[in-house]
ROGUZA-718044 format. One line per 5 residues: number of its first residue (from 1); for each residue x negated, y, z of C-alpha. Coordinates in nm, 3 decimals. Example, Ala and Ser with C-alpha at 12.3 -4.5 7.8 and 13.67 -1.06 7.14 Angstrom:
1> -1.230,-0.450,0.780  -1.367,-0.106,0.714 .
//
This chain:
1> -7.243,-9.089,-2.754  -7.172,-8.853,-2.962  -7.251,-8.999,-3.313  -7.196,-9.290,-3.502  -7.351,-9.407,-3.824 .
6> -7.152,-9.400,-4.149  -7.164,-9.683,-4.451  -7.376,-9.405,-4.605  -7.561,-9.326,-4.356  -7.522,-8.961,-4.239 .
11> -7.424,-8.952,-3.873  -7.061,-8.948,-3.778  -6.932,-8.780,-3.444  -6.801,-8.943,-3.196  -6.427,-8.895,-3.225 .
16> -6.303,-9.080,-2.939  -6.607,-9.076,-2.705  -6.571,-8.635,-2.782  -6.193,-8.695,-2.684  -6.243,-8.826,-2.342 .
21> -6.594,-8.569,-2.288  -6.296,-8.300,-2.387  -6.039,-8.380,-2.094  -6.299,-8.176,-1.828  -6.274,-7.880,-2.098 .
26> -5.825,-7.953,-2.062  -5.844,-7.935,-1.713  -5.994,-7.633,-1.698  -5.800,-7.447,-1.991  -5.481,-7.520,-1.821 .
31> -5.571,-7.327,-1.501  -5.656,-7.012,-1.748  -5.372,-7.042,-1.916  -5.150,-7.026,-1.635  -5.352,-6.766,-1.475 .
36> -5.369,-6.533,-1.661  -4.977,-6.431,-1.755  -4.825,-6.549,-1.384  -5.110,-6.387,-1.172  -4.996,-6.079,-1.382 .
41> -4.681,-6.129,-1.233  -4.745,-6.180,-0.897  -4.992,-5.946,-0.875  -4.737,-5.655,-1.052  -4.432,-5.822,-0.804 .
46> -4.669,-5.704,-0.484  -4.872,-5.407,-0.560  -4.536,-5.205,-0.713  -4.364,-5.247,-0.404  -4.659,-5.184,-0.196 .
51> -4.593,-4.823,-0.035  -4.980,-4.772,-0.010  -4.969,-4.796,-0.452  -4.727,-4.550,-0.489  -4.840,-4.331,-0.214 .
56> -5.154,-4.299,-0.421  -5.010,-4.285,-0.746  -4.799,-4.008,-0.675  -5.082,-3.770,-0.480  -5.262,-3.825,-0.852 .
61> -4.958,-3.806,-0.996  -4.913,-3.451,-0.841  -5.299,-3.305,-0.938  -5.315,-3.092,-1.209  -5.492,-3.298,-1.453 .
66> -5.257,-3.588,-1.448  -5.008,-3.333,-1.451  -5.096,-3.206,-1.753  -5.165,-3.558,-1.902  -4.821,-3.668,-1.815 .
71> -4.590,-3.394,-1.968  -4.537,-3.549,-2.298  -4.468,-3.845,-2.156  -4.246,-3.688,-1.943  -4.041,-3.467,-2.160 .
76> -3.975,-3.777,-2.430  -3.869,-3.999,-2.144  -3.651,-3.751,-1.958  -3.814,-3.824,-1.633  -3.983,-3.516,-1.354 .
81> -4.325,-3.470,-1.493  -4.608,-3.768,-1.302  -4.224,-3.963,-1.200  -4.348,-4.229,-1.470  -4.744,-4.200,-1.346 .
86> -4.850,-4.539,-1.127  -5.144,-4.693,-1.062  -5.054,-5.059,-1.092  -5.134,-5.177,-1.482  -5.487,-5.037,-1.346 .
91> -5.515,-5.214,-1.014  -5.380,-5.579,-1.174  -5.672,-5.491,-1.445  -5.971,-5.445,-1.134  -5.787,-5.764,-0.990 .
96> -5.761,-5.981,-1.305  -6.144,-5.953,-1.357  -6.254,-6.104,-1.041  -6.235,-6.407,-1.206  -6.495,-6.278,-1.451 .
101> -6.664,-6.131,-1.249  -6.764,-6.447,-1.067  -6.848,-6.577,-1.365  -7.097,-6.318,-1.560  -7.299,-6.443,-1.220 .
106> -7.224,-6.744,-1.118  -7.170,-6.936,-1.458  -7.506,-6.909,-1.584  -7.663,-6.969,-1.269  -7.459,-7.270,-1.184 .
111> -7.555,-7.430,-1.626  -7.885,-7.329,-1.525  -7.924,-7.528,-1.204  -7.731,-7.775,-1.394  -8.013,-7.794,-1.659 .
116> -8.270,-7.908,-1.434  -8.066,-8.115,-1.192  -8.134,-8.474,-1.213  -7.891,-8.769,-1.032  -7.773,-9.092,-1.111 .
121> -7.476,-8.990,-1.262  -7.639,-8.734,-1.498  -7.671,-8.375,-1.484  -7.323,-8.210,-1.603  -7.085,-8.472,-1.416 .
126> -7.160,-8.428,-1.053  -7.077,-8.040,-1.016  -6.745,-8.176,-1.186  -6.711,-8.413,-0.961  -6.725,-8.162,-0.689 .
131> -6.560,-7.859,-0.837  -6.236,-7.967,-1.008  -6.006,-8.072,-0.686  -6.118,-7.786,-0.455  -6.048,-7.587,-0.792 .
136> -5.686,-7.752,-0.832  -5.607,-7.720,-0.474  -5.711,-7.360,-0.426  -5.474,-7.289,-0.777  -5.177,-7.515,-0.626 .
141> -5.225,-7.303,-0.314  -5.211,-6.894,-0.470  -4.816,-6.914,-0.542  -4.773,-7.048,-0.214  -4.899,-6.699,-0.002 .
146> -4.628,-6.471,0.093  -4.876,-6.179,0.144  -5.114,-5.994,-0.150  -5.440,-6.045,0.104  -5.326,-6.422,0.068 .
151> -5.339,-6.442,-0.248  -5.615,-6.262,-0.244  -5.849,-6.504,-0.091  -5.738,-6.799,-0.295  -5.811,-6.606,-0.608 .
156> -6.104,-6.542,-0.475  -6.193,-6.852,-0.391  -6.049,-7.015,-0.675  -6.265,-6.815,-0.900  -6.573,-6.901,-0.792 .
161> -6.584,-7.245,-0.687  -6.354,-7.263,-1.083  -6.743,-7.136,-1.169  -6.970,-7.413,-1.033  -6.844,-7.673,-1.304 .
166> -6.703,-7.417,-1.601  -7.068,-7.417,-1.750  -7.181,-7.816,-1.680  -6.860,-7.935,-1.814  -6.886,-7.742,-2.127 .
171> -7.257,-7.825,-2.160  -7.135,-8.196,-2.151  -7.096,-8.196,-2.523  -7.374,-8.064,-2.654  -7.590,-8.229,-2.437 .
176> -7.381,-8.555,-2.622  -7.407,-8.417,-2.926  -7.673,-8.420,-3.230  -7.720,-8.065,-3.363  -7.601,-8.130,-3.678 .
181> -7.262,-8.235,-3.489  -7.235,-7.995,-3.278  -6.918,-7.758,-3.500  -6.744,-8.088,-3.561  -6.775,-8.143,-3.148 .
186> -6.704,-7.788,-3.048  -6.380,-7.840,-3.338  -6.250,-8.156,-3.073  -6.383,-7.971,-2.796  -6.144,-7.693,-2.834 .
191> -5.852,-7.924,-2.963  -5.841,-8.081,-2.626  -5.872,-7.758,-2.496  -5.596,-7.610,-2.677  -5.404,-7.909,-2.567 .
196> -5.439,-7.812,-2.193  -5.371,-7.427,-2.309  -4.994,-7.575,-2.486  -4.953,-7.721,-2.113  -5.033,-7.399,-1.953 .
201> -4.744,-7.292,-2.209  -4.498,-7.441,-2.133  -4.530,-7.505,-1.801  -4.334,-7.234,-1.693  -4.020,-7.339,-1.909 .
206> -4.107,-7.709,-1.762  -4.105,-7.583,-1.420  -3.767,-7.341,-1.534  -3.533,-7.683,-1.584  -3.684,-7.856,-1.311 .
211> -3.541,-7.623,-1.086  -3.245,-7.546,-1.215  -3.224,-7.905,-1.197  -3.294,-7.996,-0.860  -3.129,-7.628,-0.767 .
216> -2.770,-7.661,-0.911  -2.845,-7.293,-1.066  -2.739,-7.219,-1.455  -3.088,-7.156,-1.606  -3.038,-6.744,-1.666 .
221> -2.965,-6.736,-1.301  -3.292,-6.851,-1.135  -3.530,-6.622,-0.995  -3.870,-6.715,-1.213  -4.049,-6.650,-0.922 .
226> -3.916,-6.953,-0.717  -4.051,-7.159,-1.025  -4.429,-7.057,-1.033  -4.529,-7.339,-0.747  -4.456,-7.581,-0.975 .
231> -4.607,-7.427,-1.241  -4.907,-7.372,-1.110  -4.884,-7.801,-0.920  -4.865,-7.832,-1.304  -5.203,-7.748,-1.388 .
236> -5.372,-7.843,-1.036  -5.197,-8.250,-1.144  -5.372,-8.095,-1.502  -5.723,-8.061,-1.379  -5.747,-8.320,-1.158 .
241> -5.674,-8.564,-1.403  -5.896,-8.465,-1.712  -6.229,-8.433,-1.369  -6.146,-8.845,-1.281  -6.173,-8.904,-1.700 .
246> -6.501,-8.751,-1.707  -6.621,-8.899,-1.402  -6.439,-9.297,-1.525  -6.458,-9.285,-1.888  -6.757,-9.044,-1.995 .
251> -7.138,-9.182,-1.967  -7.409,-8.974,-1.894  -7.702,-9.100,-1.889  -7.954,-9.081,-1.566  -8.106,-8.814,-1.535 .
256> -8.366,-8.848,-1.241  -8.712,-8.733,-1.410  -8.838,-9.158,-1.368  -9.162,-9.097,-1.496  -9.442,-9.311,-1.462 .
261> -9.584,-9.156,-1.098  -9.231,-9.238,-0.955  -9.233,-9.551,-1.092  -9.541,-9.711,-1.023  -9.549,-9.512,-0.628 .
266> -9.616,-9.745,-0.359  -9.375,-9.583,-0.032  -9.127,-9.319,-0.003  -9.403,-9.064,0.024  -9.569,-9.158,-0.256 .
271> -9.242,-9.163,-0.508  -9.111,-8.803,-0.337  -9.456,-8.627,-0.409  -9.426,-8.783,-0.840  -9.075,-8.651,-0.831 .
276> -9.157,-8.320,-0.719  -9.451,-8.308,-0.915  -9.249,-8.454,-1.219  -8.990,-8.139,-1.130  -9.248,-7.914,-1.087 .
281> -9.318,-8.011,-1.474  -9.029,-8.043,-1.658  -8.920,-7.672,-1.470  -9.229,-7.530,-1.597  -9.208,-7.702,-1.959 .
286> -8.833,-7.497,-1.947  -8.990,-7.184,-1.873  -9.244,-7.223,-2.165  -8.992,-7.248,-2.426  -8.960,-6.842,-2.567 .
291> -8.811,-6.678,-2.795  -8.953,-6.548,-3.148  -8.823,-6.169,-3.169  -8.601,-6.238,-3.401  -8.412,-6.511,-3.292 .
296> -8.390,-6.249,-2.935  -8.219,-5.947,-3.227  -7.994,-6.287,-3.313  -7.921,-6.360,-2.991  -7.814,-6.018,-2.837 .
301> -7.599,-5.887,-3.159  -7.448,-6.270,-3.076  -7.378,-6.141,-2.792  -7.271,-5.848,-2.836  -6.935,-5.993,-3.127 .
306> -6.865,-6.191,-2.829  -6.828,-5.929,-2.566  -6.569,-5.734,-2.848  -6.404,-6.027,-2.930  -6.334,-6.181,-2.611 .
311> -6.253,-5.787,-2.524  -5.989,-5.788,-2.759  -5.856,-6.087,-2.680  -5.831,-6.082,-2.301  -5.639,-5.722,-2.355 .
316> -5.369,-5.968,-2.487  -5.412,-6.239,-2.326  -5.409,-6.088,-1.956  -5.117,-5.879,-2.066  -4.903,-5.994,-2.309 .
321> -4.620,-6.155,-2.021  -4.570,-5.727,-1.917  -4.569,-5.684,-2.256  -4.320,-5.935,-2.372  -4.111,-5.815,-2.010 .
326> -4.107,-5.394,-2.169  -4.093,-5.471,-2.491  -3.925,-5.792,-2.602  -3.721,-5.842,-2.235  -3.809,-6.164,-2.147 .
331> -3.946,-6.319,-1.921  -4.284,-6.491,-1.888  -4.180,-6.846,-1.920  -3.982,-6.706,-2.263  -4.310,-6.543,-2.364 .
336> -4.532,-6.781,-2.200  -4.363,-7.056,-2.467  -4.474,-6.770,-2.722  -4.798,-6.804,-2.671  -4.780,-7.164,-2.683 .
341> -4.761,-7.148,-3.078  -5.094,-6.929,-3.020  -5.185,-7.248,-2.844  -5.065,-7.499,-3.109  -5.192,-7.342,-3.418 .
346> -5.484,-7.346,-3.305  -5.494,-7.725,-3.173  -5.383,-7.792,-3.552  -5.682,-7.544,-3.667  -5.926,-7.684,-3.443 .
351> -6.141,-7.999,-3.697  -6.097,-7.848,-4.038  -6.256,-7.516,-3.860  -6.570,-7.744,-3.742  -6.544,-7.875,-4.058 .
356> -6.570,-7.486,-4.235  -6.822,-7.439,-4.013  -7.048,-7.746,-4.139  -6.999,-7.661,-4.490  -6.955,-7.280,-4.515 .
361> -7.163,-7.214,-4.223  -7.089,-7.069,-3.876  -7.116,-6.737,-3.951  -6.937,-6.715,-4.265  -6.631,-6.904,-4.046 .
366> -6.646,-6.639,-3.811  -6.629,-6.350,-4.010  -6.308,-6.536,-4.246  -6.116,-6.586,-3.906  -6.226,-6.179,-3.767 .
371> -6.055,-6.094,-4.081  -5.751,-6.284,-4.030  -5.724,-6.180,-3.676  -5.731,-5.820,-3.813  -5.548,-5.892,-4.165 .
376> -5.280,-6.034,-3.877  -5.283,-5.687,-3.664  -5.283,-5.467,-3.951  -4.965,-5.588,-4.107  -4.744,-5.599,-3.706 .
381> -4.830,-5.266,-3.671  -4.778,-5.143,-4.059  -4.459,-5.274,-4.025  -4.363,-5.132,-3.700  -4.450,-4.773,-3.805 .
386> -4.256,-4.838,-4.135  -3.937,-4.969,-3.948  -3.991,-4.670,-3.700  -3.993,-4.385,-3.964  -3.705,-4.544,-4.176 .
391> -3.543,-4.491,-3.798  -3.700,-4.146,-3.812  -3.830,-4.235,-3.454  -4.182,-4.235,-3.300  -4.368,-4.441,-3.051 .
396> -4.312,-4.219,-2.815  -3.945,-4.245,-2.873  -3.868,-4.548,-2.916  -4.072,-4.678,-2.599  -3.855,-4.402,-2.455 .
401> -3.526,-4.573,-2.568  -3.633,-4.924,-2.615  -3.641,-4.894,-2.176  -3.338,-4.626,-2.105  -3.055,-4.781,-2.352 .
406> -3.201,-5.085,-2.535  -2.910,-5.167,-2.719  -2.995,-4.815,-2.929  -3.296,-4.990,-3.055  -3.219,-5.327,-3.045 .
411> -3.288,-5.348,-3.434  -3.675,-5.271,-3.398  -3.722,-5.501,-3.091  -3.545,-5.816,-3.316  -3.794,-5.696,-3.597 .
416> -4.106,-5.689,-3.268  -3.978,-6.021,-3.172  -3.966,-6.196,-3.510  -4.289,-5.997,-3.597  -4.470,-6.229,-3.287 .
421> -4.390,-6.520,-3.440  -4.604,-6.507,-3.751  -4.879,-6.257,-3.560  -4.914,-6.635,-3.386  -4.983,-6.859,-3.626 .
426> -5.261,-6.650,-3.781  -5.387,-6.544,-3.476  -5.407,-6.952,-3.371  -5.580,-7.061,-3.693  -5.828,-6.742,-3.653 .
431> -5.867,-6.843,-3.302  -6.041,-7.175,-3.395  -6.229,-7.025,-3.688  -6.420,-6.852,-3.419  -6.433,-7.042,-3.077 .
436> -6.534,-7.349,-3.230  -6.846,-7.224,-3.441  -7.007,-6.948,-3.152  -7.090,-7.190,-2.864  -7.287,-7.415,-3.124 .
441> -7.409,-7.116,-3.284  -7.545,-6.980,-2.960  -7.656,-7.305,-2.837  -7.865,-7.390,-3.198  -8.096,-7.042,-3.104 .
446> -8.170,-7.180,-2.748  -8.246,-7.486,-2.886  -8.157,-7.846,-2.725  -8.371,-7.843,-2.347  -8.207,-7.525,-2.243 .
451> -7.847,-7.643,-2.356  -7.744,-7.549,-1.998  -7.901,-7.183,-1.966  -7.773,-7.066,-2.301  -7.457,-7.194,-2.206 .
456> -7.484,-6.936,-1.952  -7.553,-6.678,-2.159  -7.262,-6.731,-2.413  -7.037,-6.703,-2.073  -7.199,-6.417,-1.918 .
461> -7.087,-6.235,-2.283  -6.728,-6.292,-2.260  -6.715,-6.251,-1.899  -6.914,-5.945,-1.969  -6.608,-5.852,-2.215 .
466> -6.353,-5.996,-1.970  -6.476,-5.784,-1.669  -6.442,-5.496,-1.827  -6.162,-5.449,-2.102  -5.899,-5.508,-1.845 .
471> -6.005,-5.224,-1.628  -5.999,-5.010,-1.956  -5.726,-5.122,-2.130  -5.540,-5.116,-1.805  -5.686,-4.720,-1.774 .
476> -5.586,-4.668,-2.123  -5.226,-4.794,-1.988  -5.190,-4.551,-1.795  -5.191,-4.274,-2.033  -5.025,-4.499,-2.397 .
481> -4.713,-4.514,-2.212  -4.646,-4.847,-2.294  -4.832,-5.194,-2.404  -4.732,-5.194,-2.758  -5.027,-5.005,-2.760 .
486> -5.210,-5.327,-2.727  -5.133,-5.375,-3.082  -5.384,-5.080,-3.184  -5.667,-5.116,-2.815  -5.777,-5.475,-2.955 .
491> -5.822,-5.476,-3.335  -6.090,-5.147,-3.242  -6.293,-5.464,-3.075  -6.257,-5.694,-3.315  -6.356,-5.463,-3.577 .
496> -6.673,-5.411,-3.370  -6.745,-5.749,-3.341  -6.772,-5.810,-3.721  -7.012,-5.483,-3.720  -7.231,-5.744,-3.394 .
501> -7.240,-6.056,-3.619  -7.379,-5.940,-3.896  -7.690,-5.887,-3.766  -7.692,-6.268,-3.699  -7.987,-6.435,-3.875 .
506> -8.012,-6.777,-3.653  -7.830,-6.997,-3.552  -7.678,-7.229,-3.856  -7.712,-7.619,-3.802  -8.053,-7.769,-3.853 .
511> -8.010,-8.120,-3.983  -8.139,-8.387,-3.774  -8.317,-8.556,-4.034  -8.488,-8.261,-4.118  -8.654,-8.201,-3.736 .
516> -8.751,-8.603,-3.739  -8.937,-8.462,-4.036  -9.082,-8.239,-3.952  -9.160,-8.360,-3.626  -9.357,-8.689,-3.805 .
521> -9.571,-8.360,-4.028  -9.622,-8.219,-3.678 .
//
């Protein structure tokens, strides 16, 4: 499905069919594009109003260790010692790891199960057919819950069911695409993911406009929480549309093990016995495949690279709406519109990033992307610090003034708002240079027979990062005094990702022609 022959006889990606395959990933992407910024706002609302959280925060703030750590912050903000201390960011960080904990536990499991799953519909599509509609229903229910326990029940069920079909839907593309075309194929899949991301980013703006029209309320007077049910409903609808496209237009081969013994069986009992034997032989054959020591080393360093990369990116994605509210004084819909620039630039860069991976190599393209990421952050922070120095301000004094008297530092706030745009443009392009090439690199190490399993490994690394990072940054934020700390927390992790990938020695595509030559020679 993923390959076509050009006039010169070289394999070329079948773009229309690969785009159809990408609709599943698009449906998954819009859910996560909405999930992080809006769930953090919902949690912030409930947790900030919780008397239990307030009591725990006050007790901890009164402890000698916390009092000593918060004295400087209190002096800068001209408040009582410990008054600014709150456990809310830490609790948000912990709860926001639930989807990633589910991903670490269940995505590798369901990826591995799908490798050995045999049905008339294929290996992967049955998981999509079951998981996507249930996920969509749970997703739409989240903002309708009026209590924190209700929200948590829907969230926990949603993230579990998403884990059921996410690895299988991602594994569809490499299943149907030859190894040397997987960077191109992954570029198309990520382009479709970018469409989902972009739709998620503008969903808030669309929901606000619809609410204003249907309730005759000026946009500036709308309580943003009133628009959240519409935002989540938009995501749920697109998720179901993506599932339907995959089910009706993506033709996956019948994966049942129709061996000679099965076909020659004379009755149902013989057929069942032959099918069982064929499945056992298939399972043993996959278990017999082992990586060499150098391949294992490359895999471990690549997974470490993914851990640090996604740890840095997830902190920004999770807390960006809170950063935008605290520092830039804008609401969630406007913050996600800013992130839409990131999504749009990612979409534009998707196909060129796949071509770069083919021509320059996957590892080199990933390193270039990481370099662009770091460069964007360095420029942002350097200009910010220069602006503070010109006004004789420190970061702590700027944060305090920005909260107590925003007009006094409005010039710096506007500068930060302006700087966000080029950062989003560069980060969007860099994101695709990295994302398009990391999954094919990991899958190339594993081989075609273990696509689902190694897709699971990929998500184990990325979701482990997304478990650790929100908690680590939530803890870090309690003592840093401001969400501006995102812009030096994340670059540190990106730098560690660079160091890790330098030790990766495997994962570049092997042309299909060379594989055939080796098979014929052997």
